[in-house]
N, C-alpha and C positions, 0 to 999 in steps of 0.2 A: 580127344587127341588125335594129333593125323601120322598119318608113319611117316613124311618128311619131317614135320619136328620132334617124333619119336628119334629117325636118322641121323638130325643134329644134334639133341639134348645129347644123345649118343654114345658121340662123336663116332658115325658112320662116316661120315662125309663132313665136311666145311661149310663155313654157310653160301664161299662162293662155286661151289661143285651143285649146291643146290640148286642156289640160282639157277648158273646154268643149264641145269639138268630141265629144273621147270617154266624156262625159255620157250629150251625146246620143246615140251607138252606143248603151250601153247602155238608154237606152230601148227603144231599134226594134230590141232585140234581142228574139226572139219566144221563148216558154216554152215548156217543153216538153210540156205542156198543149192549146196552143194547135197545135204540129206534130203533136201526138197526133190532134186531130179532123183535120187539115188532111187524113192520111194517112188517115183512117178508124178508126185502131187502137181507137179509145175511143168515147165518147159523151157526152155534155154530163151524162148523168147518172150515169156514169163518171166523166167529173172531178167533180164535184161531191163523187161517192165518195171520193174520193182528197181531195180538200181540206176534207172533211168531219174524216175521218180522222185527219190532219196536225194539226189542231186537238185533236185527242183527249189527253186525258194520258199516256197509256201511246205514243203514236207521236211526242212532242214528240224535235224536232230529226231527225228523219227526213225523207229526202229524197223529193223527188216520187213518182222512177221507183221506187225502194225500195219503197217503199207499194204504188202500183200493181203492183208485181213480186210483192209480200204479197195484195193479193189478187186478182191471175192476172187483171189488167187488160192486162199488159204482159206480152214478157218480155227479159229481158236482154238481150238482144241488139237489139230494140226500145229499150230504153230509151239500149244506147249506140250506136244510129244516130241517133238524140234528139240526145243530148248534142253529138252532132258536130255535126248539121246546126247545132242552136244558138248551136257557137261559130264557125259559116263565117259571117260577117256579108255581109249583103247591102247595106248600107250602108258603102262600105269610108272610108277616113279621108277620105283624099284628096277625095270627092265631096263630105262632110258638110263640110270645111274652104271648098269651092267654094261649096255654097248658102249658106253662114253667110257668104258676101262676104268670108269672111280670106283667099284663093289666087285668084287666076284661074287661067280655064283652064290660060292660057299657062306661071305658076309653076308648076301642077300638072305639068304634061307638063317642065317643067325641071328637077324634083326626084324628078319619076319618071325621067328619062335620070339622070342622076346619082348614084340608087337605084339602078338595074338595073347600072349601070359596076361598084357596086362588090360588088354581087351575082356577078359577073361571075368579077371577080378572089380571089374568095372560091375559086370551086370550082372555079379553074385551079390546081393545084400548082405 
């Protein structure tokens, strides 16, 4: 079970409030290019080269990482690390809901406590 599902199932938030928060979380998610530049693995020129290549007819549908590897700008392991970093949110859903004034801090703490109890019972055989 995901925390967002717990929040919805236990009526801490409505479906619309959760959807809005998840949408905001998506907009805060960094691109692979941003992450690669932050790590110093690819220059702006390299990012431009990848994005330009993505728009070529022969490259349509290819992902950023695949093109970067094909252009020898990144390795497969670097792309895997970037994807992992990209999928690890820096803005947690609870923080977003508090910033949107959907949840109070005390409600978030209560929800996290209840969710943790469920996780503990699932881990215990």
